[in-house]
C-alpha positions as CSV (number, residue, x, y, z in Angstrom):
1,X,-8.5,166.0,-147.0
2,X,-10.6,168.2,-149.4
3,X,-12.5,170.9,-147.5
4,X,-15.6,170.0,-149.4
5,X,-15.7,166.7,-147.6
6,X,-14.6,167.9,-144.1
7,X,-16.9,166.9,-141.3
8,X,-16.9,168.2,-137.7
9,X,-17.4,166.1,-134.5
10,X,-21.2,166.3,-134.8
11,X,-21.2,164.8,-138.3
12,X,-21.9,168.1,-140.1
13,X,-20.2,169.7,-143.0
14,X,-19.2,173.3,-142.9
15,X,-22.4,174.3,-144.6
16,X,-24.6,172.4,-142.1
17,X,-25.3,169.2,-144.1
18,X,-25.4,165.8,-142.4
19,X,-23.3,163.0,-143.9
20,X,-24.0,159.3,-144.0
21,X,-23.1,156.7,-141.3
22,X,-20.0,154.8,-142.4
23,X,-22.1,151.6,-142.2
24,X,-23.9,152.8,-145.3
25,X,-20.8,152.0,-147.4
26,X,-21.1,148.4,-146.3
27,X,-24.7,148.3,-147.3
28,X,-23.9,149.7,-150.7
29,X,-21.0,147.3,-151.2
30,X,-23.2,144.3,-150.2
31,X,-26.0,145.5,-152.6
32,X,-23.4,145.9,-155.4
33,X,-22.0,142.4,-154.6
34,X,-25.5,141.0,-155.2
35,X,-25.7,142.9,-158.5
36,X,-22.3,141.5,-159.5
37,X,-23.5,138.0,-158.8
38,X,-26.7,138.6,-160.9
39,X,-24.6,140.1,-163.7
40,X,-22.3,137.2,-163.6
41,X,-25.3,134.8,-163.8
42,X,-26.2,136.6,-167.1
43,X,-22.8,136.9,-168.6
44,X,-21.5,133.4,-168.0
45,X,-24.3,131.7,-170.0
46,X,-23.8,134.2,-172.8
47,X,-20.1,133.4,-173.0
48,X,-20.7,129.6,-172.7
49,X,-23.3,129.6,-175.5
50,X,-21.5,132.3,-177.6
51,X,-21.3,130.0,-180.6
52,X,-25.1,129.9,-180.8
53,X,-25.7,133.5,-179.9
54,X,-23.0,135.3,-182.0
55,X,-22.6,132.8,-184.8
56,X,-19.9,134.2,-187.2
57,X,-19.1,137.1,-184.9
58,X,-18.2,135.0,-181.8
59,X,-14.9,136.8,-181.1
60,X,-16.4,140.3,-181.4
61,X,-19.5,139.4,-179.5
62,X,-17.5,137.9,-176.6
63,X,-15.1,140.9,-176.5
64,X,-18.1,143.3,-176.3
65,X,-19.7,141.2,-173.5
66,X,-16.5,140.9,-171.5
67,X,-15.8,144.7,-171.9
68,X,-19.3,145.5,-170.7
69,X,-18.8,143.1,-167.8
70,X,-15.5,144.6,-166.7
71,X,-16.8,148.2,-167.0
72,X,-19.9,147.2,-164.9
73,X,-17.7,145.5,-162.2
74,X,-15.4,148.6,-162.0
75,X,-18.4,150.9,-161.7
76,X,-20.0,148.7,-159.0
77,X,-16.7,148.7,-157.0
78,X,-16.1,152.4,-157.2
79,X,-19.6,154.0,-156.9
80,X,-20.2,153.3,-153.2
81,X,-17.2,155.3,-152.1
82,X,-18.0,158.2,-154.4
83,X,-21.7,158.2,-153.5
84,X,-20.9,158.0,-149.8
85,X,-18.6,161.0,-150.0
86,X,-21.0,163.1,-152.0
87,X,-24.2,162.3,-150.2
88,X,-25.5,165.1,-147.9
89,X,-28.8,166.0,-146.4
90,X,-30.2,168.8,-144.3
91,X,-33.5,169.5,-142.6
92,X,-34.8,172.8,-141.4
93,X,-38.2,174.1,-140.4
94,X,-39.4,174.6,-144.0
95,X,-37.6,172.2,-146.3
96,X,-35.6,169.0,-146.7
97,X,-32.5,169.1,-148.9
98,X,-30.7,166.1,-150.4
99,X,-27.5,166.2,-152.4
100,X,-26.5,163.0,-154.0
101,X,-24.9,161.5,-157.1
102,X,-21.9,159.7,-158.6
103,X,-21.3,161.3,-162.0
104,X,-24.0,164.0,-161.8
105,X,-24.8,165.5,-158.4
106,X,-28.5,166.4,-157.9
107,X,-29.8,168.8,-155.3
108,X,-33.3,168.0,-154.3
109,X,-35.4,170.5,-152.3
110,X,-38.7,169.3,-150.7
111,X,-40.8,172.0,-149.1
112,X,-42.3,170.5,-145.9
113,X,-45.7,172.1,-146.7
114,X,-45.9,169.9,-149.8
115,X,-45.2,166.6,-147.9
116,X,-48.1,164.2,-148.0
117,X,-46.6,161.0,-146.6
118,X,-43.5,160.0,-144.8
119,X,-42.4,156.4,-144.6
120,X,-39.4,154.6,-143.1
121,X,-38.2,151.6,-145.1
122,X,-35.7,148.9,-144.2
123,X,-34.5,146.4,-146.8
124,X,-32.9,143.2,-145.7
125,X,-29.3,144.5,-146.0
126,X,-30.1,147.8,-144.3
127,X,-32.0,146.0,-141.6
128,X,-29.0,143.7,-140.9
129,X,-26.8,146.8,-140.6
130,X,-29.2,148.9,-138.5
131,X,-29.9,151.3,-141.4
132,X,-33.2,152.7,-142.9
133,X,-34.4,155.0,-145.6
134,X,-37.0,157.8,-145.2
135,X,-39.3,158.1,-148.2
136,X,-41.0,161.4,-148.6
137,X,-44.0,161.6,-150.9
138,X,-45.4,164.9,-152.3
139,X,-48.0,165.7,-154.9
140,X,-45.2,166.4,-157.4
141,X,-43.2,163.3,-156.7
142,X,-41.0,161.6,-154.1
143,X,-37.7,162.1,-152.4
144,X,-35.7,159.9,-150.1
145,X,-33.1,160.1,-147.4
146,X,-31.1,156.9,-147.8
147,X,-28.8,154.8,-145.6
148,X,-29.6,156.5,-142.3
149,X,-29.1,155.0,-138.9
150,X,-32.5,153.5,-137.9
151,X,-32.9,155.9,-134.9
152,X,-32.1,158.9,-137.1
153,X,-34.5,157.8,-139.7
154,X,-37.3,157.3,-137.2
155,X,-36.6,160.7,-135.6
156,X,-36.6,162.4,-139.0
157,X,-39.9,160.8,-140.0
158,X,-41.4,161.7,-136.6
159,X,-40.2,165.3,-137.0
160,X,-41.6,165.6,-140.6
161,X,-44.9,164.1,-139.5
162,X,-45.1,166.6,-136.7
163,X,-44.4,169.5,-139.1
164,X,-47.1,168.3,-141.5
165,X,-49.6,167.9,-138.7
166,X,-48.7,171.4,-137.4
167,X,-49.1,172.9,-140.9
168,X,-52.5,171.2,-141.3
169,X,-53.8,172.5,-138.0
170,X,-52.6,176.1,-138.9
171,X,-54.6,175.9,-142.1
172,X,-57.9,175.0,-140.3
């Protein structure tokens, strides 16, 4: 296995980042399955009524729609595994870091002193799997820790709220 993705028995990478729970892949695949169904619901009528939609260019139009559909399906099947392997997060006393991405990996740093609001969110799929997201709002934008175990998400939110309250008390 590539050293970049090696994880110890505590679920940490060599550089101290946490990785996602394996259940998160299931959540991503289920979400993408719903996207596939919606995409199919759009593509099938286009192909059925292609004579009316594309007129003289029916063969070309259908080929473009089918190519787009196949590429989208491949993307939706591959991205959960890649996203899962690349997603990392780390919390310390002064910042939250998140590394995530499929084609482009972004590294988000959120200083705890800039945090205004912390919220735990559970969509229907994540709730079914015992997962949750932590939404962090700052004056400059928002960041999120996604696909965390519910208890981990709650403890991170509580820790961030404690840090914010502590910083506010220190300022007074």
